[in-house]
All heavy atoms as atom14 arrays in JSON, in Angstrom:
{
  "sequence": "MAVSFVNAFLSYLLLLLIIVVLAGVAITIGITLRKKKNAKGAAQDMTQDSAQAE",
  "atom14_mask": [
    [1, 1, 1, 1, 1, 1, 1, 1, 0, 0, 0, 0, 0, 0],
    [1, 1, 1, 1, 1, 0, 0, 0, 0, 0, 0, 0, 0, 0],
    [1, 1, 1, 1, 1, 1, 1, 0, 0, 0, 0, 0, 0, 0],
    [1, 1, 1, 1, 1, 1, 0, 0, 0, 0, 0, 0, 0, 0],
    [1, 1, 1, 1, 1, 1, 1, 1, 1, 1, 1, 0, 0, 0],
    [1, 1, 1, 1, 1, 1, 1, 0, 0, 0, 0, 0, 0, 0],
    [1, 1, 1, 1, 1, 1, 1, 1, 0, 0, 0, 0, 0, 0],
    [1, 1, 1, 1, 1, 0, 0, 0, 0, 0, 0, 0, 0, 0],
    [1, 1, 1, 1, 1, 1, 1, 1, 1, 1, 1, 0, 0, 0],
    [1, 1, 1, 1, 1, 1, 1, 1, 0, 0, 0, 0, 0, 0],
    [1, 1, 1, 1, 1, 1, 0, 0, 0, 0, 0, 0, 0, 0],
    [1, 1, 1, 1, 1, 1, 1, 1, 1, 1, 1, 1, 0, 0],
    [1, 1, 1, 1, 1, 1, 1, 1, 0, 0, 0, 0, 0, 0],
    [1, 1, 1, 1, 1, 1, 1, 1, 0, 0, 0, 0, 0, 0],
    [1, 1, 1, 1, 1, 1, 1, 1, 0, 0, 0, 0, 0, 0],
    [1, 1, 1, 1, 1, 1, 1, 1, 0, 0, 0, 0, 0, 0],
    [1, 1, 1, 1, 1, 1, 1, 1, 0, 0, 0, 0, 0, 0],
    [1, 1, 1, 1, 1, 1, 1, 1, 0, 0, 0, 0, 0, 0],
    [1, 1, 1, 1, 1, 1, 1, 1, 0, 0, 0, 0, 0, 0],
    [1, 1, 1, 1, 1, 1, 1, 0, 0, 0, 0, 0, 0, 0],
    [1, 1, 1, 1, 1, 1, 1, 0, 0, 0, 0, 0, 0, 0],
    [1, 1, 1, 1, 1, 1, 1, 1, 0, 0, 0, 0, 0, 0],
    [1, 1, 1, 1, 1, 0, 0, 0, 0, 0, 0, 0, 0, 0],
    [1, 1, 1, 1, 0, 0, 0, 0, 0, 0, 0, 0, 0, 0],
    [1, 1, 1, 1, 1, 1, 1, 0, 0, 0, 0, 0, 0, 0],
    [1, 1, 1, 1, 1, 0, 0, 0, 0, 0, 0, 0, 0, 0],
    [1, 1, 1, 1, 1, 1, 1, 1, 0, 0, 0, 0, 0, 0],
    [1, 1, 1, 1, 1, 1, 1, 0, 0, 0, 0, 0, 0, 0],
    [1, 1, 1, 1, 1, 1, 1, 1, 0, 0, 0, 0, 0, 0],
    [1, 1, 1, 1, 0, 0, 0, 0, 0, 0, 0, 0, 0, 0],
    [1, 1, 1, 1, 1, 1, 1, 1, 0, 0, 0, 0, 0, 0],
    [1, 1, 1, 1, 1, 1, 1, 0, 0, 0, 0, 0, 0, 0],
    [1, 1, 1, 1, 1, 1, 1, 1, 0, 0, 0, 0, 0, 0],
    [1, 1, 1, 1, 1, 1, 1, 1, 1, 1, 1, 0, 0, 0],
    [1, 1, 1, 1, 1, 1, 1, 1, 1, 0, 0, 0, 0, 0],
    [1, 1, 1, 1, 1, 1, 1, 1, 1, 0, 0, 0, 0, 0],
    [1, 1, 1, 1, 1, 1, 1, 1, 1, 0, 0, 0, 0, 0],
    [1, 1, 1, 1, 1, 1, 1, 1, 0, 0, 0, 0, 0, 0],
    [1, 1, 1, 1, 1, 0, 0, 0, 0, 0, 0, 0, 0, 0],
    [1, 1, 1, 1, 1, 1, 1, 1, 1, 0, 0, 0, 0, 0],
    [1, 1, 1, 1, 0, 0, 0, 0, 0, 0, 0, 0, 0, 0],
    [1, 1, 1, 1, 1, 0, 0, 0, 0, 0, 0, 0, 0, 0],
    [1, 1, 1, 1, 1, 0, 0, 0, 0, 0, 0, 0, 0, 0],
    [1, 1, 1, 1, 1, 1, 1, 1, 1, 0, 0, 0, 0, 0],
    [1, 1, 1, 1, 1, 1, 1, 1, 0, 0, 0, 0, 0, 0],
    [1, 1, 1, 1, 1, 1, 1, 1, 0, 0, 0, 0, 0, 0],
    [1, 1, 1, 1, 1, 1, 1, 0, 0, 0, 0, 0, 0, 0],
    [1, 1, 1, 1, 1, 1, 1, 1, 1, 0, 0, 0, 0, 0],
    [1, 1, 1, 1, 1, 1, 1, 1, 0, 0, 0, 0, 0, 0],
    [1, 1, 1, 1, 1, 1, 0, 0, 0, 0, 0, 0, 0, 0],
    [1, 1, 1, 1, 1, 0, 0, 0, 0, 0, 0, 0, 0, 0],
    [1, 1, 1, 1, 1, 1, 1, 1, 1, 0, 0, 0, 0, 0],
    [1, 1, 1, 1, 1, 0, 0, 0, 0, 0, 0, 0, 0, 0],
    [1, 1, 1, 1, 1, 1, 1, 1, 1, 0, 0, 0, 0, 0]
  ],
  "atom14_positions": [
    [[-30.52, 2.88, 27.02], [-30.44, 1.87, 25.98], [-29.94, 2.48, 24.68], [-29.1, 1.9, 24.01], [-31.82, 1.24, 25.78], [-31.79, 0.03, 24.89], [-33.28, -0.91, 25.11], [-33.63, -1.33, 23.45], [0.0, 0.0, 0.0], [0.0, 0.0, 0.0], [0.0, 0.0, 0.0], [0.0, 0.0, 0.0], [0.0, 0.0, 0.0], [0.0, 0.0, 0.0]],
    [[-30.43, 3.63, 24.34], [-30.0, 4.29, 23.1], [-28.55, 4.73, 23.21], [-27.81, 4.72, 22.22], [-30.9, 5.47, 22.79], [0.0, 0.0, 0.0], [0.0, 0.0, 0.0], [0.0, 0.0, 0.0], [0.0, 0.0, 0.0], [0.0, 0.0, 0.0], [0.0, 0.0, 0.0], [0.0, 0.0, 0.0], [0.0, 0.0, 0.0], [0.0, 0.0, 0.0]],
    [[-28.13, 5.09, 24.41], [-26.75, 5.54, 24.61], [-25.78, 4.4, 24.37], [-24.74, 4.58, 23.74], [-26.58, 6.13, 26.03], [-25.13, 6.47, 26.29], [-27.47, 7.34, 26.21], [0.0, 0.0, 0.0], [0.0, 0.0, 0.0], [0.0, 0.0, 0.0], [0.0, 0.0, 0.0], [0.0, 0.0, 0.0], [0.0, 0.0, 0.0], [0.0, 0.0, 0.0]],
    [[-26.12, 3.21, 24.83], [-25.23, 2.06, 24.63], [-25.14, 1.69, 23.15], [-24.09, 1.29, 22.66], [-25.68, 0.87, 25.46], [-26.96, 0.45, 25.05], [0.0, 0.0, 0.0], [0.0, 0.0, 0.0], [0.0, 0.0, 0.0], [0.0, 0.0, 0.0], [0.0, 0.0, 0.0], [0.0, 0.0, 0.0], [0.0, 0.0, 0.0], [0.0, 0.0, 0.0]],
    [[-26.27, 1.85, 22.44], [-26.26, 1.57, 21.0], [-25.35, 2.56, 20.27], [-24.53, 2.17, 19.43], [-27.67, 1.65, 20.42], [-27.68, 1.56, 18.92], [-27.47, 0.35, 18.28], [-27.88, 2.69, 18.14], [-27.47, 0.26, 16.9], [-27.88, 2.62, 16.76], [-27.68, 1.39, 16.13], [0.0, 0.0, 0.0], [0.0, 0.0, 0.0], [0.0, 0.0, 0.0]],
    [[-25.47, 3.84, 20.59], [-24.63, 4.86, 19.96], [-23.17, 4.62, 20.3], [-22.28, 4.75, 19.44], [-25.09, 6.27, 20.39], [-24.11, 7.33, 19.92], [-26.47, 6.57, 19.87], [0.0, 0.0, 0.0], [0.0, 0.0, 0.0], [0.0, 0.0, 0.0], [0.0, 0.0, 0.0], [0.0, 0.0, 0.0], [0.0, 0.0, 0.0], [0.0, 0.0, 0.0]],
    [[-22.9, 4.25, 21.53], [-21.53, 3.97, 21.96], [-20.94, 2.81, 21.16], [-19.81, 2.87, 20.67], [-21.5, 3.68, 23.46], [-20.1, 3.61, 24.0], [-19.16, 4.05, 23.37], [-19.95, 3.04, 25.18], [0.0, 0.0, 0.0], [0.0, 0.0, 0.0], [0.0, 0.0, 0.0], [0.0, 0.0, 0.0], [0.0, 0.0, 0.0], [0.0, 0.0, 0.0]],
    [[-21.69, 1.74, 21.01], [-21.22, 0.58, 20.26], [-21.05, 0.93, 18.78], [-20.07, 0.53, 18.15], [-22.2, -0.58, 20.41], [0.0, 0.0, 0.0], [0.0, 0.0, 0.0], [0.0, 0.0, 0.0], [0.0, 0.0, 0.0], [0.0, 0.0, 0.0], [0.0, 0.0, 0.0], [0.0, 0.0, 0.0], [0.0, 0.0, 0.0], [0.0, 0.0, 0.0]],
    [[-21.97, 1.71, 18.23], [-21.9, 2.11, 16.83], [-20.64, 2.94, 16.57], [-19.91, 2.69, 15.61], [-23.15, 2.91, 16.45], [-23.16, 3.36, 15.03], [-23.44, 2.47, 14.01], [-22.88, 4.68, 14.7], [-23.45, 2.88, 12.69], [-22.89, 5.1, 13.38], [-23.18, 4.19, 12.38], [0.0, 0.0, 0.0], [0.0, 0.0, 0.0], [0.0, 0.0, 0.0]],
    [[-20.39, 3.91, 17.43], [-19.2, 4.75, 17.26], [-17.91, 3.95, 17.46], [-16.92, 4.21, 16.79], [-19.25, 5.94, 18.23], [-20.32, 6.98, 17.94], [-20.32, 8.05, 19.0], [-20.15, 7.57, 16.56], [0.0, 0.0, 0.0], [0.0, 0.0, 0.0], [0.0, 0.0, 0.0], [0.0, 0.0, 0.0], [0.0, 0.0, 0.0], [0.0, 0.0, 0.0]],
    [[-17.97, 2.97, 18.35], [-16.8, 2.12, 18.56], [-16.46, 1.33, 17.3], [-15.3, 1.27, 16.87], [-17.06, 1.18, 19.73], [-15.99, 0.31, 19.91], [0.0, 0.0, 0.0], [0.0, 0.0, 0.0], [0.0, 0.0, 0.0], [0.0, 0.0, 0.0], [0.0, 0.0, 0.0], [0.0, 0.0, 0.0], [0.0, 0.0, 0.0], [0.0, 0.0, 0.0]],
    [[-17.48, 0.74, 16.68], [-17.24, -0.02, 15.45], [-16.88, 0.9, 14.29], [-16.1, 0.52, 13.42], [-18.46, -0.87, 15.1], [-18.51, -2.16, 15.88], [-19.49, -2.36, 16.84], [-17.56, -3.16, 15.67], [-19.53, -3.54, 17.58], [-17.59, -4.34, 16.4], [-18.57, -4.52, 17.34], [-18.61, -5.67, 18.06], [0.0, 0.0, 0.0], [0.0, 0.0, 0.0]],
    [[-17.44, 2.1, 14.27], [-17.09, 3.06, 13.23], [-15.62, 3.45, 13.33], [-14.91, 3.52, 12.32], [-17.98, 4.29, 13.33], [-17.8, 5.34, 12.26], [-18.15, 4.77, 10.9], [-18.64, 6.56, 12.56], [0.0, 0.0, 0.0], [0.0, 0.0, 0.0], [0.0, 0.0, 0.0], [0.0, 0.0, 0.0], [0.0, 0.0, 0.0], [0.0, 0.0, 0.0]],
    [[-15.15, 3.67, 14.55], [-13.74, 4.0, 14.75], [-12.85, 2.84, 14.33], [-11.82, 3.04, 13.68], [-13.49, 4.35, 16.22], [-12.07, 4.72, 16.59], [-11.63, 5.98, 15.85], [-11.94, 4.91, 18.09], [0.0, 0.0, 0.0], [0.0, 0.0, 0.0], [0.0, 0.0, 0.0], [0.0, 0.0, 0.0], [0.0, 0.0, 0.0], [0.0, 0.0, 0.0]],
    [[-13.25, 1.63, 14.65], [-12.49, 0.45, 14.25], [-12.43, 0.33, 12.72], [-11.37, 0.04, 12.15], [-13.12, -0.8, 14.85], [-12.42, -2.13, 14.57], [-11.03, -2.14, 15.17], [-13.24, -3.28, 15.12], [0.0, 0.0, 0.0], [0.0, 0.0, 0.0], [0.0, 0.0, 0.0], [0.0, 0.0, 0.0], [0.0, 0.0, 0.0], [0.0, 0.0, 0.0]],
    [[-13.55, 0.59, 12.06], [-13.59, 0.55, 10.6], [-12.64, 1.59, 10.01], [-11.91, 1.3, 9.06], [-15.01, 0.79, 10.11], [-15.19, 0.92, 8.6], [-14.93, -0.41, 7.92], [-16.57, 1.44, 8.26], [0.0, 0.0, 0.0], [0.0, 0.0, 0.0], [0.0, 0.0, 0.0], [0.0, 0.0, 0.0], [0.0, 0.0, 0.0], [0.0, 0.0, 0.0]],
    [[-12.66, 2.79, 10.56], [-11.78, 3.85, 10.05], [-10.31, 3.48, 10.23], [-9.5, 3.72, 9.33], [-12.08, 5.17, 10.76], [-13.41, 5.82, 10.4], [-13.64, 7.05, 11.25], [-13.46, 6.16, 8.93], [0.0, 0.0, 0.0], [0.0, 0.0, 0.0], [0.0, 0.0, 0.0], [0.0, 0.0, 0.0], [0.0, 0.0, 0.0], [0.0, 0.0, 0.0]],
    [[-9.97, 2.88, 11.35], [-8.58, 2.46, 11.58], [-8.17, 1.41, 10.55], [-7.08, 1.47, 9.98], [-8.4, 1.94, 13.02], [-8.52, 3.1, 14.0], [-7.07, 1.24, 13.19], [-8.57, 2.68, 15.45], [0.0, 0.0, 0.0], [0.0, 0.0, 0.0], [0.0, 0.0, 0.0], [0.0, 0.0, 0.0], [0.0, 0.0, 0.0], [0.0, 0.0, 0.0]],
    [[-9.04, 0.45, 10.29], [-8.73, -0.6, 9.32], [-8.56, -0.01, 7.93], [-7.65, -0.39, 7.18], [-9.82, -1.69, 9.35], [-9.74, -2.46, 10.66], [-9.68, -2.64, 8.15], [-10.88, -3.43, 10.89], [0.0, 0.0, 0.0], [0.0, 0.0, 0.0], [0.0, 0.0, 0.0], [0.0, 0.0, 0.0], [0.0, 0.0, 0.0], [0.0, 0.0, 0.0]],
    [[-9.43, 0.92, 7.55], [-9.35, 1.54, 6.22], [-8.05, 2.33, 6.07], [-7.38, 2.25, 5.03], [-10.59, 2.45, 5.97], [-10.39, 3.33, 4.77], [-11.83, 1.59, 5.82], [0.0, 0.0, 0.0], [0.0, 0.0, 0.0], [0.0, 0.0, 0.0], [0.0, 0.0, 0.0], [0.0, 0.0, 0.0], [0.0, 0.0, 0.0], [0.0, 0.0, 0.0]],
    [[-7.66, 3.06, 7.11], [-6.41, 3.83, 7.05], [-5.21, 2.89, 6.92], [-4.31, 3.13, 6.11], [-6.28, 4.74, 8.28], [-4.88, 5.32, 8.4], [-7.3, 5.87, 8.21], [0.0, 0.0, 0.0], [0.0, 0.0, 0.0], [0.0, 0.0, 0.0], [0.0, 0.0, 0.0], [0.0, 0.0, 0.0], [0.0, 0.0, 0.0], [0.0, 0.0, 0.0]],
    [[-5.2, 1.82, 7.7], [-4.09, 0.86, 7.63], [-4.02, 0.2, 6.25], [-2.92, 0.0, 5.7], [-4.22, -0.2, 8.71], [-3.91, 0.26, 10.13], [-4.19, -0.86, 11.13], [-2.48, 0.73, 10.25], [0.0, 0.0, 0.0], [0.0, 0.0, 0.0], [0.0, 0.0, 0.0], [0.0, 0.0, 0.0], [0.0, 0.0, 0.0], [0.0, 0.0, 0.0]],
    [[-5.16, -0.13, 5.69], [-5.18, -0.73, 4.35], [-4.66, 0.26, 3.31], [-3.9, -0.11, 2.41], [-6.59, -1.19, 3.99], [0.0, 0.0, 0.0], [0.0, 0.0, 0.0], [0.0, 0.0, 0.0], [0.0, 0.0, 0.0], [0.0, 0.0, 0.0], [0.0, 0.0, 0.0], [0.0, 0.0, 0.0], [0.0, 0.0, 0.0], [0.0, 0.0, 0.0]],
    [[-5.05, 1.52, 3.43], [-4.56, 2.54, 2.5], [-3.06, 2.72, 2.58], [-2.38, 2.85, 1.55], [0.0, 0.0, 0.0], [0.0, 0.0, 0.0], [0.0, 0.0, 0.0], [0.0, 0.0, 0.0], [0.0, 0.0, 0.0], [0.0, 0.0, 0.0], [0.0, 0.0, 0.0], [0.0, 0.0, 0.0], [0.0, 0.0, 0.0], [0.0, 0.0, 0.0]],
    [[-2.53, 2.72, 3.8], [-1.07, 2.85, 3.97], [-0.37, 1.63, 3.37], [0.65, 1.77, 2.68], [-0.73, 3.02, 5.46], [0.76, 2.88, 5.71], [-1.22, 4.36, 5.97], [0.0, 0.0, 0.0], [0.0, 0.0, 0.0], [0.0, 0.0, 0.0], [0.0, 0.0, 0.0], [0.0, 0.0, 0.0], [0.0, 0.0, 0.0], [0.0, 0.0, 0.0]],
    [[-0.91, 0.45, 3.61], [-0.29, -0.77, 3.07], [-0.31, -0.78, 1.55], [0.69, -1.15, 0.91], [-1.02, -2.0, 3.61], [0.0, 0.0, 0.0], [0.0, 0.0, 0.0], [0.0, 0.0, 0.0], [0.0, 0.0, 0.0], [0.0, 0.0, 0.0], [0.0, 0.0, 0.0], [0.0, 0.0, 0.0], [0.0, 0.0, 0.0], [0.0, 0.0, 0.0]],
    [[-1.4, -0.33, 0.95], [-1.48, -0.29, -0.51], [-0.49, 0.72, -1.06], [0.2, 0.45, -2.06], [-2.92, 0.05, -0.95], [-3.83, -1.14, -0.65], [-2.99, 0.43, -2.42], [-5.31, -0.85, -0.81], [0.0, 0.0, 0.0], [0.0, 0.0, 0.0], [0.0, 0.0, 0.0], [0.0, 0.0, 0.0], [0.0, 0.0, 0.0], [0.0, 0.0, 0.0]],
    [[-0.38, 1.88, -0.43], [0.56, 2.91, -0.87], [2.0, 2.4, -0.79], [2.79, 2.6, -1.73], [0.4, 4.18, -0.02], [-0.94, 4.62, -0.1], [1.33, 5.28, -0.5], [0.0, 0.0, 0.0], [0.0, 0.0, 0.0], [0.0, 0.0, 0.0], [0.0, 0.0, 0.0], [0.0, 0.0, 0.0], [0.0, 0.0, 0.0], [0.0, 0.0, 0.0]],
    [[2.35, 1.75, 0.3], [3.7, 1.2, 0.45], [3.95, 0.13, -0.61], [5.02, 0.09, -1.22], [3.9, 0.63, 1.87], [3.95, 1.78, 2.88], [5.17, -0.19, 1.96], [3.95, 1.33, 4.32], [0.0, 0.0, 0.0], [0.0, 0.0, 0.0], [0.0, 0.0, 0.0], [0.0, 0.0, 0.0], [0.0, 0.0, 0.0], [0.0, 0.0, 0.0]],
    [[2.96, -0.73, -0.85], [3.12, -1.78, -1.85], [3.33, -1.23, -3.25], [4.19, -1.7, -4.0], [0.0, 0.0, 0.0], [0.0, 0.0, 0.0], [0.0, 0.0, 0.0], [0.0, 0.0, 0.0], [0.0, 0.0, 0.0], [0.0, 0.0, 0.0], [0.0, 0.0, 0.0], [0.0, 0.0, 0.0], [0.0, 0.0, 0.0], [0.0, 0.0, 0.0]],
    [[2.57, -0.21, -3.6], [2.72, 0.4, -4.93], [4.1, 1.04, -5.06], [4.76, 0.89, -6.09], [1.6, 1.42, -5.18], [0.27, 0.7, -5.36], [1.9, 2.3, -6.38], [-0.94, 1.62, -5.4], [0.0, 0.0, 0.0], [0.0, 0.0, 0.0], [0.0, 0.0, 0.0], [0.0, 0.0, 0.0], [0.0, 0.0, 0.0], [0.0, 0.0, 0.0]],
    [[4.54, 1.73, -4.02], [5.84, 2.39, -4.06], [6.97, 1.38, -4.21], [7.87, 1.56, -5.04], [6.05, 3.21, -2.77], [4.98, 4.14, -2.64], [7.38, 3.95, -2.8], [0.0, 0.0, 0.0], [0.0, 0.0, 0.0], [0.0, 0.0, 0.0], [0.0, 0.0, 0.0], [0.0, 0.0, 0.0], [0.0, 0.0, 0.0], [0.0, 0.0, 0.0]],
    [[6.9, 0.31, -3.43], [7.95, -0.71, -3.52], [7.95, -1.39, -4.88], [9.02, -1.68, -5.44], [7.77, -1.75, -2.41], [8.05, -1.27, -0.99], [7.7, -2.35, 0.02], [9.5, -0.85, -0.84], [0.0, 0.0, 0.0], [0.0, 0.0, 0.0], [0.0, 0.0, 0.0], [0.0, 0.0, 0.0], [0.0, 0.0, 0.0], [0.0, 0.0, 0.0]],
    [[6.77, -1.64, -5.44], [6.7, -2.29, -6.75], [7.26, -1.39, -7.84], [7.96, -1.86, -8.75], [5.25, -2.67, -7.06], [5.12, -3.51, -8.3], [5.82, -4.83, -8.1], [6.04, -5.48, -9.38], [6.49, -6.7, -9.51], [6.79, -7.41, -8.46], [6.67, -7.21, -10.69], [0.0, 0.0, 0.0], [0.0, 0.0, 0.0], [0.0, 0.0, 0.0]],
    [[6.98, -0.09, -7.76], [7.52, 0.83, -8.76], [9.04, 0.88, -8.68], [9.72, 0.93, -9.71], [6.94, 2.23, -8.56], [5.51, 2.35, -9.04], [4.99, 3.76, -8.88], [3.57, 3.87, -9.38], [3.04, 5.24, -9.21], [0.0, 0.0, 0.0], [0.0, 0.0, 0.0], [0.0, 0.0, 0.0], [0.0, 0.0, 0.0], [0.0, 0.0, 0.0]],
    [[9.59, 0.86, -7.46], [11.05, 0.84, -7.31], [11.64, -0.44, -7.9], [12.67, -0.41, -8.55], [11.44, 0.96, -5.83], [11.26, 2.34, -5.27], [11.73, 2.4, -3.83], [11.52, 3.76, -3.24], [11.96, 3.82, -1.83], [0.0, 0.0, 0.0], [0.0, 0.0, 0.0], [0.0, 0.0, 0.0], [0.0, 0.0, 0.0], [0.0, 0.0, 0.0]],
    [[10.97, -1.57, -7.64], [11.47, -2.84, -8.16], [11.41, -2.85, -9.69], [12.34, -3.33, -10.35], [10.65, -3.99, -7.6], [11.15, -5.35, -8.01], [10.37, -6.46, -7.35], [10.91, -7.81, -7.76], [10.17, -8.92, -7.14], [0.0, 0.0, 0.0], [0.0, 0.0, 0.0], [0.0, 0.0, 0.0], [0.0, 0.0, 0.0], [0.0, 0.0, 0.0]],
    [[10.33, -2.33, -10.26], [10.21, -2.27, -11.72], [11.28, -1.36, -12.32], [11.86, -1.69, -13.36], [8.82, -1.78, -12.12], [7.75, -2.82, -11.85], [8.04, -3.98, -11.61], [6.51, -2.39, -11.87], [0.0, 0.0, 0.0], [0.0, 0.0, 0.0], [0.0, 0.0, 0.0], [0.0, 0.0, 0.0], [0.0, 0.0, 0.0], [0.0, 0.0, 0.0]],
    [[11.56, -0.24, -11.67], [12.58, 0.68, -12.18], [13.96, 0.03, -12.1], [14.78, 0.17, -13.01], [12.56, 1.97, -11.39], [0.0, 0.0, 0.0], [0.0, 0.0, 0.0], [0.0, 0.0, 0.0], [0.0, 0.0, 0.0], [0.0, 0.0, 0.0], [0.0, 0.0, 0.0], [0.0, 0.0, 0.0], [0.0, 0.0, 0.0], [0.0, 0.0, 0.0]],
    [[14.22, -0.69, -11.02], [15.5, -1.37, -10.88], [15.66, -2.46, -11.94], [16.72, -2.62, -12.55], [15.6, -1.99, -9.48], [16.93, -2.6, -9.17], [16.95, -3.14, -7.74], [18.28, -3.79, -7.42], [18.3, -4.34, -6.05], [0.0, 0.0, 0.0], [0.0, 0.0, 0.0], [0.0, 0.0, 0.0], [0.0, 0.0, 0.0], [0.0, 0.0, 0.0]],
    [[14.59, -3.2, -12.21], [14.62, -4.24, -13.23], [14.83, -3.66, -14.61], [15.56, -4.21, -15.43], [0.0, 0.0, 0.0], [0.0, 0.0, 0.0], [0.0, 0.0, 0.0], [0.0, 0.0, 0.0], [0.0, 0.0, 0.0], [0.0, 0.0, 0.0], [0.0, 0.0, 0.0], [0.0, 0.0, 0.0], [0.0, 0.0, 0.0], [0.0, 0.0, 0.0]],
    [[14.22, -2.52, -14.89], [14.38, -1.88, -16.2], [15.82, -1.39, -16.36], [16.39, -1.49, -17.45], [13.41, -0.72, -16.33], [0.0, 0.0, 0.0], [0.0, 0.0, 0.0], [0.0, 0.0, 0.0], [0.0, 0.0, 0.0], [0.0, 0.0, 0.0], [0.0, 0.0, 0.0], [0.0, 0.0, 0.0], [0.0, 0.0, 0.0], [0.0, 0.0, 0.0]],
    [[16.41, -0.89, -15.29], [17.8, -0.42, -15.36], [18.74, -1.6, -15.61], [19.7, -1.48, -16.37], [18.17, 0.3, -14.07], [0.0, 0.0, 0.0], [0.0, 0.0, 0.0], [0.0, 0.0, 0.0], [0.0, 0.0, 0.0], [0.0, 0.0, 0.0], [0.0, 0.0, 0.0], [0.0, 0.0, 0.0], [0.0, 0.0, 0.0], [0.0, 0.0, 0.0]],
    [[18.45, -2.73, -14.98], [19.3, -3.91, -15.2], [19.14, -4.43, -16.63], [20.11, -4.87, -17.25], [18.95, -5.01, -14.2], [19.43, -4.72, -12.8], [19.02, -5.81, -11.82], [18.2, -6.68, -12.13], [19.6, -5.76, -10.64], [0.0, 0.0, 0.0], [0.0, 0.0, 0.0], [0.0, 0.0, 0.0], [0.0, 0.0, 0.0], [0.0, 0.0, 0.0]],
    [[17.94, -4.38, -17.16], [17.73, -4.8, -18.54], [18.5, -3.92, -19.51], [19.08, -4.4, -20.48], [16.24, -4.77, -18.88], [15.47, -5.89, -18.2], [16.11, -6.83, -17.7], [14.22, -5.8, -18.17], [0.0, 0.0, 0.0], [0.0, 0.0, 0.0], [0.0, 0.0, 0.0], [0.0, 0.0, 0.0], [0.0, 0.0, 0.0], [0.0, 0.0, 0.0]],
    [[18.5, -2.63, -19.24], [19.24, -1.69, -20.1], [20.74, -1.97, -20.02], [21.44, -1.92, -21.02], [18.95, -0.25, -19.68], [17.52, 0.19, -19.93], [17.11, 0.29, -21.66], [18.0, 1.76, -22.08], [0.0, 0.0, 0.0], [0.0, 0.0, 0.0], [0.0, 0.0, 0.0], [0.0, 0.0, 0.0], [0.0, 0.0, 0.0], [0.0, 0.0, 0.0]],
    [[21.22, -2.29, -18.82], [22.64, -2.6, -18.65], [23.01, -3.88, -19.4], [24.03, -3.94, -20.07], [22.97, -2.76, -17.15], [22.58, -1.58, -16.47], [24.44, -2.98, -16.93], [0.0, 0.0, 0.0], [0.0, 0.0, 0.0], [0.0, 0.0, 0.0], [0.0, 0.0, 0.0], [0.0, 0.0, 0.0], [0.0, 0.0, 0.0], [0.0, 0.0, 0.0]],
    [[22.15, -4.88, -19.31], [22.42, -6.14, -19.99], [22.36, -5.96, -21.5], [23.17, -6.54, -22.24], [21.42, -7.21, -19.55], [21.63, -7.68, -18.14], [20.54, -8.65, -17.68], [19.57, -8.88, -18.39], [20.71, -9.2, -16.5], [0.0, 0.0, 0.0], [0.0, 0.0, 0.0], [0.0, 0.0, 0.0], [0.0, 0.0, 0.0], [0.0, 0.0, 0.0]],
    [[21.42, -5.17, -21.98], [21.29, -4.93, -23.41], [22.54, -4.2, -23.95], [23.06, -4.53, -25.02], [20.05, -4.11, -23.72], [18.77, -4.91, -23.53], [18.86, -6.16, -23.45], [17.7, -4.29, -23.44], [0.0, 0.0, 0.0], [0.0, 0.0, 0.0], [0.0, 0.0, 0.0], [0.0, 0.0, 0.0], [0.0, 0.0, 0.0], [0.0, 0.0, 0.0]],
    [[23.04, -3.22, -23.21], [24.19, -2.48, -23.68], [25.44, -3.35, -23.59], [26.35, -3.23, -24.41], [24.37, -1.18, -22.89], [24.64, -1.48, -21.52], [0.0, 0.0, 0.0], [0.0, 0.0, 0.0], [0.0, 0.0, 0.0], [0.0, 0.0, 0.0], [0.0, 0.0, 0.0], [0.0, 0.0, 0.0], [0.0, 0.0, 0.0], [0.0, 0.0, 0.0]],
    [[25.52, -4.26, -22.61], [26.68, -5.14, -22.5], [26.67, -6.17, -23.64], [27.74, -6.53, -24.16], [26.67, -5.85, -21.15], [0.0, 0.0, 0.0], [0.0, 0.0, 0.0], [0.0, 0.0, 0.0], [0.0, 0.0, 0.0], [0.0, 0.0, 0.0], [0.0, 0.0, 0.0], [0.0, 0.0, 0.0], [0.0, 0.0, 0.0], [0.0, 0.0, 0.0]],
    [[25.51, -6.62, -24.04], [25.44, -7.6, -25.12], [25.71, -6.95, -26.48], [26.21, -7.59, -27.39], [24.04, -8.24, -25.15], [23.79, -9.18, -23.98], [22.37, -9.71, -23.98], [21.54, -9.31, -24.77], [22.1, -10.62, -23.06], [0.0, 0.0, 0.0], [0.0, 0.0, 0.0], [0.0, 0.0, 0.0], [0.0, 0.0, 0.0], [0.0, 0.0, 0.0]],
    [[25.43, -5.68, -26.61], [25.63, -4.97, -27.86], [27.12, -4.77, -28.14], [27.53, -4.63, -29.28], [24.92, -3.63, -27.84], [0.0, 0.0, 0.0], [0.0, 0.0, 0.0], [0.0, 0.0, 0.0], [0.0, 0.0, 0.0], [0.0, 0.0, 0.0], [0.0, 0.0, 0.0], [0.0, 0.0, 0.0], [0.0, 0.0, 0.0], [0.0, 0.0, 0.0]],
    [[27.91, -4.75, -27.1], [29.37, -4.48, -27.29], [30.12, -5.65, -27.77], [29.91, -6.73, -27.9], [29.97, -4.01, -25.97], [29.46, -2.65, -25.57], [30.03, -2.22, -24.23], [30.73, -3.01, -23.57], [29.73, -1.11, -23.83], [0.0, 0.0, 0.0], [0.0, 0.0, 0.0], [0.0, 0.0, 0.0], [0.0, 0.0, 0.0], [0.0, 0.0, 0.0]]
  ]
}
């Protein structure tokens, strides 16, 4: 009986760890993509500002 409890506990613990790792990867990818988008937008703003100044 105790063995089945430990087995179930470790199974759910492994599932929790997998979910946490996937969430961490998703957050990292999201932050990276957002930083690239912000940098691209800033570059376009600089281009538009210099074009309007001329």
